[in-house]
ROBA-400931 format. One record per atom (N, C-alpha, C): residue number from 1; residue in one letter; x, y, z. Coordinates in steps of 0.05 Angstrom, whole numbers, plus 5000, padded with zeros to 4 digits. Example, Ala and Ser with C-alpha at 12.3 -4.5 7.8 and 13.67 -1.06 7.14 Angstrom:
<rs>
num/residu/X/Y/Z
1/A/5264/4886/5156 .
1/A/5246/4910/5156 .
1/A/5264/4934/5156 .
2/S/5257/4955/5142 .
2/S/5273/4979/5143 .
2/S/5258/5001/5157 .
</rs>
This chain:
<rs>
num/residu/X/Y/Z
1/M/5457/4081/4213 .
1/M/5482/4067/4209 .
1/M/5483/4040/4214 .
2/K/5493/4022/4198 .
2/K/5491/3994/4202 .
2/K/5512/3983/4224 .
3/S/5503/3963/4238 .
3/S/5522/3952/4256 .
3/S/5528/3923/4247 .
4/Y/5555/3914/4252 .
4/Y/5563/3889/4243 .
4/Y/5580/3874/4265 .
5/L/5568/3855/4277 .
5/L/5580/3838/4297 .
5/L/5599/3818/4285 .
6/I/5623/3815/4295 .
6/I/5642/3797/4286 .
6/I/5648/3778/4310 .
7/T/5646/3752/4306 .
7/T/5654/3734/4327 .
7/T/5686/3729/4328 .
8/D/5693/3722/4350 .
8/D/5723/3714/4353 .
8/D/5724/3693/4375 .
9/P/5737/3671/4370 .
9/P/5738/3651/4391 .
9/P/5751/3659/4418 .
10/A/5765/3680/4418 .
10/A/5778/3690/4442 .
10/A/5753/3700/4461 .
11/F/5733/3710/4450 .
11/F/5710/3721/4464 .
11/F/5685/3703/4464 .
12/Y/5683/3687/4444 .
12/Y/5659/3671/4441 .
12/Y/5663/3643/4446 .
13/S/5688/3634/4450 .
13/S/5696/3605/4456 .
13/S/5694/3589/4432 .
14/T/5711/3567/4433 .
14/T/5708/3547/4412 .
14/T/5691/3524/4419 .
15/E/5682/3523/4444 .
15/E/5663/3503/4454 .
15/E/5636/3512/4446 .
16/R/5621/3495/4432 .
16/R/5595/3503/4418 .
16/R/5573/3513/4438 .
17/A/5570/3501/4460 .
17/A/5549/3510/4479 .
17/A/5555/3539/4487 .
18/T/5580/3543/4494 .
18/T/5588/3570/4504 .
18/T/5586/3590/4480 .
19/F/5595/3583/4457 .
19/F/5593/3599/4433 .
19/F/5563/3608/4430 .
20/G/5545/3588/4429 .
20/G/5517/3593/4426 .
20/G/5508/3612/4446 .
21/R/5512/3608/4471 .
21/R/5503/3626/4493 .
21/R/5512/3654/4489 .
22/V/5539/3658/4485 .
22/V/5550/3685/4481 .
22/V/5538/3699/4458 .
23/L/5537/3683/4436 .
23/L/5526/3694/4410 .
23/L/5495/3705/4415 .
24/K/5480/3688/4427 .
24/K/5450/3694/4432 .
24/K/5450/3720/4449 .
25/K/5466/3722/4469 .
25/K/5465/3744/4488 .
25/K/5472/3769/4471 .
26/A/5493/3769/4456 .
26/A/5502/3792/4441 .
26/A/5481/3800/4419 .
27/L/5468/3781/4405 .
27/L/5449/3785/4384 .
27/L/5423/3797/4399 .
28/H/5415/3788/4421 .
28/H/5392/3796/4435 .
28/H/5396/3826/4446 .
29/K/5420/3830/4456 .
29/K/5425/3859/4468 .
29/K/5428/3878/4446 .
30/F/5442/3872/4425 .
30/F/5449/3893/4405 .
30/F/5432/3893/4378 .
31/R/5421/3869/4373 .
31/R/5406/3869/4348 .
31/R/5423/3880/4323 .
32/P/5445/3868/4319 .
32/P/5463/3880/4296 .
32/P/5448/3874/4268 .
33/D/5454/3891/4250 .
33/D/5445/3887/4221 .
33/D/5459/3864/4208 .
34/F/5484/3859/4214 .
34/F/5500/3837/4203 .
34/F/5514/3824/4224 .
35/A/5519/3797/4223 .
35/A/5535/3781/4240 .
35/A/5553/3765/4224 .
36/L/5578/3761/4233 .
36/L/5599/3747/4218 .
36/L/5610/3725/4237 .
37/Y/5607/3698/4229 .
37/Y/5621/3676/4243 .
37/Y/5649/3673/4231 .
38/R/5667/3681/4248 .
38/R/5696/3683/4241 .
38/R/5713/3667/4261 .
39/D/5725/3647/4251 .
39/D/5744/3631/4267 .
39/D/5762/3618/4249 .
40/K/5786/3628/4246 .
40/K/5806/3620/4226 .
40/K/5819/3593/4233 .
41/N/5817/3584/4257 .
41/N/5830/3560/4266 .
41/N/5812/3537/4273 .
42/S/5788/3540/4270 .
42/S/5768/3518/4277 .
42/S/5771/3493/4261 .
43/L/5770/3470/4276 .
43/L/5771/3445/4265 .
43/L/5742/3435/4256 .
44/D/5724/3447/4266 .
44/D/5695/3442/4262 .
44/D/5679/3465/4252 .
45/Y/5691/3481/4234 .
45/Y/5678/3506/4226 .
45/Y/5651/3501/4214 .
46/A/5648/3482/4198 .
46/A/5621/3478/4184 .
46/A/5601/3473/4204 .
47/Q/5607/3456/4225 .
47/Q/5586/3449/4245 .
47/Q/5579/3474/4263 .
48/T/5599/3490/4271 .
48/T/5593/3512/4285 .
48/T/5580/3535/4269 .
49/A/5587/3535/4243 .
49/A/5572/3552/4223 .
49/A/5542/3548/4223 .
50/E/5535/3521/4224 .
50/E/5506/3515/4223 .
50/E/5494/3525/4248 .
51/L/5507/3521/4272 .
51/L/5495/3532/4295 .
51/L/5492/3562/4295 .
52/F/5514/3575/4285 .
52/F/5512/3605/4282 .
52/F/5488/3614/4264 .
53/L/5483/3601/4243 .
53/L/5464/3608/4224 .
53/L/5436/3604/4237 .
54/E/5434/3580/4252 .
54/E/5409/3573/4266 .
54/E/5403/3595/4286 .
55/I/5420/3601/4301 .
55/I/5416/3624/4322 .
55/I/5410/3650/4309 .
56/C/5425/3658/4289 .
56/C/5419/3683/4276 .
56/C/5391/3683/4262 .
57/S/5381/3659/4255 .
57/S/5353/3658/4242 .
57/S/5332/3667/4262 .
58/R/5338/3666/4287 .
58/R/5319/3675/4309 .
58/R/5317/3705/4311 .
59/F/5334/3720/4298 .
59/F/5336/3748/4300 .
59/F/5332/3757/4272 .
60/E/5306/3764/4262 .
60/E/5299/3770/4236 .
60/E/5313/3791/4222 .
61/N/5322/3812/4234 .
61/N/5336/3833/4222 .
61/N/5367/3832/4221 .
62/T/5378/3807/4230 .
62/T/5406/3803/4231 .
62/T/5413/3786/4206 .
63/K/5430/3797/4189 .
63/K/5438/3780/4164 .
63/K/5464/3766/4171 .
64/P/5464/3738/4170 .
64/P/5488/3724/4176 .
64/P/5506/3720/4152 .
65/L/5532/3723/4158 .
65/L/5553/3719/4137 .
65/L/5573/3698/4151 .
66/L/5586/3683/4132 .
66/L/5607/3665/4140 .
66/L/5632/3677/4129 .
67/H/5654/3670/4144 .
67/H/5681/3681/4136 .
67/H/5695/3664/4114 .
68/S/5702/3675/4094 .
68/S/5720/3666/4070 .
68/S/5713/3642/4056 .
69/D/5691/3625/4064 .
69/D/5685/3601/4051 .
69/D/5661/3606/4035 .
70/V/5664/3611/4010 .
70/V/5641/3618/3990 .
70/V/5623/3595/3987 .
71/E/5635/3571/3983 .
71/E/5618/3547/3979 .
71/E/5602/3539/4002 .
72/L/5615/3539/4026 .
72/L/5601/3534/4049 .
72/L/5577/3555/4055 .
73/A/5584/3580/4052 .
73/A/5563/3600/4054 .
73/A/5539/3594/4036 .
74/A/5544/3588/4013 .
74/A/5522/3582/3993 .
74/A/5508/3556/4001 .
75/T/5522/3535/4008 .
75/T/5511/3508/4017 .
75/T/5493/3512/4039 .
76/L/5502/3527/4061 .
76/L/5486/3530/4085 .
76/L/5466/3553/4084 .
77/K/5464/3566/4060 .
77/K/5445/3587/4055 .
77/K/5447/3612/4074 .
78/A/5474/3619/4079 .
78/A/5481/3644/4093 .
78/A/5470/3667/4076 .
79/F/5466/3689/4088 .
79/F/5459/3713/4073 .
79/F/5483/3723/4055 .
80/G/5508/3717/4065 .
80/G/5530/3726/4051 .
80/G/5556/3714/4060 .
81/V/5578/3724/4050 .
81/V/5606/3717/4056 .
81/V/5622/3742/4060 .
82/H/5641/3740/4079 .
82/H/5659/3762/4084 .
82/H/5687/3750/4075 .
83/L/5697/3760/4054 .
83/L/5722/3752/4040 .
83/L/5745/3768/4054 .
84/T/5769/3756/4054 .
84/T/5794/3768/4061 .
84/T/5803/3786/4039 .
85/S/5822/3803/4045 .
85/S/5832/3821/4025 .
85/S/5846/3807/4003 .
86/Q/5855/3784/4005 .
86/Q/5868/3766/3986 .
86/Q/5847/3750/3969 .
87/Q/5822/3754/3974 .
87/Q/5804/3738/3960 .
87/Q/5786/3752/3940 .
88/A/5795/3776/3931 .
88/A/5780/3792/3912 .
88/A/5771/3776/3887 .
89/G/5788/3758/3880 .
89/G/5780/3739/3856 .
89/G/5757/3723/3861 .
90/E/5748/3720/3884 .
90/E/5724/3703/3890 .
90/E/5698/3718/3892 .
91/I/5702/3744/3890 .
91/I/5675/3762/3889 .
91/I/5655/3752/3869 .
92/G/5663/3750/3845 .
92/G/5645/3742/3821 .
92/G/5631/3714/3827 .
93/K/5648/3695/3837 .
93/K/5635/3669/3844 .
93/K/5616/3670/3865 .
94/A/5622/3686/3886 .
94/A/5604/3690/3909 .
94/A/5578/3703/3898 .
95/K/5578/3724/3882 .
95/K/5557/3738/3872 .
95/K/5539/3719/3854 .
96/A/5553/3702/3839 .
96/A/5539/3683/3822 .
96/A/5524/3663/3837 .
97/L/5533/3656/3862 .
97/L/5519/3639/3878 .
97/L/5496/3652/3897 .
98/G/5493/3678/3891 .
98/G/5471/3693/3904 .
98/G/5478/3703/3932 .
99/L/5504/3706/3938 .
99/L/5512/3715/3964 .
99/L/5519/3746/3964 .
100/F/5510/3759/3985 .
100/F/5520/3785/3992 .
100/F/5549/3785/3998 .
101/V/5564/3802/3988 .
101/V/5594/3801/3992 .
101/V/5605/3827/4005 .
102/I/5617/3819/4028 .
102/I/5633/3842/4040 .
102/I/5662/3833/4040 .
103/I/5679/3850/4034 .
103/I/5708/3842/4032 .
103/I/5725/3862/4048 .
104/S/5746/3850/4064 .
104/S/5763/3865/4079 .
104/S/5781/3882/4060 .
105/C/5784/3908/4066 .
105/C/5804/3925/4051 .
105/C/5821/3942/4071 .
106/H/5845/3946/4064 .
106/H/5861/3963/4079 .
106/H/5875/3985/4063 .
107/S/5865/3990/4039 .
107/S/5877/4011/4022 .
107/S/5857/4020/4002 .
108/E/5860/4042/3990 .
108/E/5842/4051/3971 .
108/E/5842/4035/3946 .
109/A/5867/4024/3939 .
109/A/5870/4007/3914 .
109/A/5852/3980/3919 .
110/E/5854/3970/3944 .
110/E/5836/3945/3947 .
110/E/5807/3951/3946 .
111/M/5799/3975/3956 .
111/M/5772/3983/3953 .
111/M/5762/3988/3924 .
112/L/5779/3996/3908 .
112/L/5772/4002/3879 .
112/L/5772/3975/3865 .
113/E/5788/3957/3874 .
113/E/5785/3930/3860 .
113/E/5761/3916/3869 .
114/A/5754/3919/3895 .
114/A/5728/3907/3905 .
114/A/5705/3918/3889 .
115/Q/5705/3943/3886 .
115/Q/5684/3958/3871 .
115/Q/5682/3948/3843 .
116/K/5703/3945/3832 .
116/K/5705/3938/3801 .
116/K/5694/3908/3799 .
117/R/5701/3892/3820 .
117/R/5690/3863/3818 .
117/R/5663/3859/3828 .
118/G/5651/3879/3838 .
118/G/5623/3876/3844 .
118/G/5614/3869/3873 .
119/A/5633/3875/3892 .
119/A/5628/3869/3921 .
119/A/5603/3889/3928 .
120/D/5589/3879/3950 .
120/D/5566/3895/3959 .
120/D/5577/3917/3980 .
121/A/5598/3911/3994 .
121/A/5607/3929/4015 .
121/A/5636/3922/4022 .
122/V/5650/3939/4035 .
122/V/5677/3933/4043 .
122/V/5679/3940/4074 .
123/T/5697/3927/4087 .
123/T/5706/3937/4114 .
123/T/5732/3950/4109 .
124/Y/5738/3972/4123 .
124/Y/5760/3986/4121 .
124/Y/5774/3988/4148 .
125/S/5800/3978/4151 .
125/S/5812/3977/4175 .
125/S/5842/3977/4174 .
126/P/5853/3983/4198 .
126/P/5841/3989/4226 .
126/P/5837/4020/4228 .
127/V/5812/4028/4234 .
127/V/5806/4055/4235 .
127/V/5820/4068/4262 .
128/F/5818/4053/4284 .
128/F/5828/4060/4310 .
128/F/5848/4038/4318 .
129/S/5863/4042/4338 .
129/S/5883/4022/4346 .
129/S/5870/3997/4354 .
130/S/5878/3973/4346 .
130/S/5867/3948/4350 .
130/S/5890/3929/4354 .
131/P/5890/3910/4373 .
131/P/5910/3891/4378 .
131/P/5919/3877/4353 .
132/G/5945/3878/4348 .
132/G/5956/3863/4325 .
132/G/5948/3871/4298 .
133/K/5937/3895/4294 .
133/K/5928/3902/4269 .
133/K/5943/3925/4254 .
134/G/5965/3932/4267 .
134/G/5982/3953/4253 .
134/G/5973/3982/4260 .
135/E/5986/4001/4245 .
135/E/5981/4028/4250 .
135/E/5953/4034/4241 .
136/P/5937/4049/4259 .
136/P/5908/4057/4253 .
136/P/5909/4077/4229 .
137/K/5888/4075/4213 .
137/K/5884/4091/4191 .
137/K/5875/4120/4200 .
138/G/5859/4121/4219 .
138/G/5848/4147/4229 .
138/G/5824/4156/4216 .
139/L/5812/4176/4228 .
139/L/5784/4187/4219 .
139/L/5788/4203/4193 .
140/E/5810/4218/4190 .
140/E/5815/4233/4167 .
140/E/5818/4215/4143 .
141/D/5832/4195/4145 .
141/D/5835/4175/4122 .
141/D/5809/4161/4115 .
142/L/5793/4154/4137 .
142/L/5766/4143/4131 .
142/L/5748/4163/4118 .
143/N/5748/4187/4124 .
143/N/5732/4209/4113 .
143/N/5739/4210/4082 .
144/E/5765/4208/4076 .
144/E/5774/4212/4048 .
144/E/5766/4188/4031 .
145/R/5767/4164/4043 .
145/R/5757/4140/4028 .
145/R/5727/4141/4024 .
146/V/5713/4149/4044 .
146/V/5683/4151/4040 .
146/V/5676/4173/4017 .
147/A/5691/4193/4017 .
147/A/5688/4212/3994 .
147/A/5695/4202/3967 .
148/K/5713/4184/3965 .
148/K/5721/4175/3938 .
148/K/5711/4149/3928 .
149/I/5703/4131/3945 .
149/I/5694/4104/3939 .
149/I/5662/4101/3942 .
150/S/5651/4093/3918 .
150/S/5620/4092/3919 .
150/S/5610/4067/3935 .
151/L/5625/4047/3939 .
151/L/5616/4024/3954 .
151/L/5611/4031/3983 .
152/P/5592/4019/3995 .
152/P/5587/4022/4025 .
152/P/5609/4016/4041 .
153/I/5622/4032/4057 .
153/I/5646/4026/4075 .
153/I/5638/4023/4104 .
154/I/5646/4001/4113 .
154/I/5642/3993/4141 .
154/I/5666/3998/4158 .
155/A/5668/4015/4175 .
155/A/5691/4020/4192 .
155/A/5696/3999/4211 .
156/L/5720/3990/4213 .
156/L/5729/3966/4229 .
156/L/5755/3974/4243 .
157/G/5759/3962/4265 .
157/G/5785/3965/4280 .
157/G/5784/3982/4302 .
158/G/5784/3971/4327 .
158/G/5788/3986/4352 .
158/G/5762/4001/4359 .
159/I/5738/3995/4348 .
159/I/5715/4008/4354 .
159/I/5701/3994/4379 .
160/I/5704/4006/4402 .
160/I/5694/3994/4428 .
160/I/5676/4013/4443 .
161/T/5672/4037/4434 .
161/T/5656/4056/4450 .
161/T/5634/4070/4430 .
162/K/5611/4078/4441 .
162/K/5592/4093/4428 .
162/K/5602/4119/4416 .
163/A/5622/4131/4430 .
163/A/5634/4157/4419 .
163/A/5649/4150/4392 .
164/Q/5663/4127/4391 .
164/Q/5677/4119/4365 .
164/Q/5657/4115/4344 .
165/I/5634/4102/4353 .
165/I/5613/4095/4331 .
165/I/5604/4122/4321 .
166/D/5597/4143/4337 .
166/D/5588/4166/4329 .
166/D/5607/4181/4311 .
167/T/5635/4178/4317 .
167/T/5654/4192/4299 .
167/T/5658/4180/4271 .
168/V/5654/4153/4270 .
168/V/5654/4142/4243 .
168/V/5631/4145/4226 .
169/E/5606/4149/4242 .
169/E/5584/4157/4228 .
169/E/5584/4186/4216 .
170/K/5596/4203/4232 .
170/K/5601/4230/4222 .
170/K/5617/4231/4196 .
171/C/5635/4212/4192 .
171/C/5653/4210/4169 .
171/C/5637/4199/4146 .
172/G/5612/4192/4148 .
172/G/5595/4180/4127 .
172/G/5596/4151/4123 .
173/S/5608/4137/4142 .
173/S/5611/4108/4140 .
173/S/5583/4096/4138 .
174/Y/5581/4076/4119 .
174/Y/5555/4060/4120 .
174/Y/5549/4046/4146 .
175/G/5571/4037/4160 .
175/G/5568/4024/4184 .
175/G/5592/4019/4200 .
176/F/5592/4006/4222 .
176/F/5615/3999/4237 .
176/F/5614/3970/4242 .
177/A/5637/3957/4245 .
177/A/5641/3929/4252 .
177/A/5659/3926/4275 .
178/S/5654/3906/4292 .
178/S/5671/3904/4316 .
178/S/5668/3876/4329 .
179/I/5688/3869/4340 .
179/I/5686/3844/4357 .
179/I/5681/3852/4386 .
180/R/5697/3870/4397 .
180/R/5696/3875/4426 .
180/R/5674/3893/4434 .
181/Y/5665/3911/4417 .
181/Y/5640/3927/4423 .
181/Y/5617/3911/4432 .
182/F/5612/3890/4419 .
182/F/5588/3874/4423 .
182/F/5593/3854/4448 .
183/I/5617/3853/4459 .
183/I/5621/3838/4482 .
183/I/5625/3855/4507 .
184/D/5637/3879/4505 .
184/D/5645/3894/4528 .
184/D/5625/3914/4535 .
185/N/5604/3919/4520 .
185/N/5584/3939/4527 .
185/N/5558/3929/4538 .
</rs>
C-alpha cells in the first residue's frame, strides 16, 4: 500500500529552515511513496516549493507533488500536482504538461468525474474523524467506493495510527494519505 505525506504549516512551520528540518526528518523516518507540499496561505509558496522539491530529490522513492498550481508544478518539474475537488477541469491541462494528477474527492460523483477526465488517482476523505473536515465517510463507504471506482483511491482524513492504515488497506485502498501520521509517530 502506498503512503502519501501531506505537509501543513501548523506542523511543518512557515519558516523555511524549520520547514526543511521537519520535512527531512519525516521523509527520512517514513520514506513515503508520495509527498505533497500544501500551504494554502503562503506568501512565498514558489520559493518554499523549490526547497520542498530539492529536499524530496534526496529521497529517490518519494514522488513530490505540489498543491493546486499546475503551471508551477510543471515549471519546477515536480512529479505531479494534487488538485482540489473544484479543479477537475484542470486535469487535462496537467496531464498535457506531463504531470501525475491526484485530485481530492468527497463523493462518488467527483470520483467518476476525475476518472472520466483522466486523473491518475484520487484522495477520498474524510475516512475517519479529522479536525474541521465534516462527518467521516467511514470504512464501509470507502469499501463501496473501492469496489465501484477503477481509479486508485488513497484514503485520507484522520489516519493517525498503524491500525487505521491496516483497516483502509483491508478495504482495498491503493494507499493512505495523512498530515498527522507522519508527524506524531
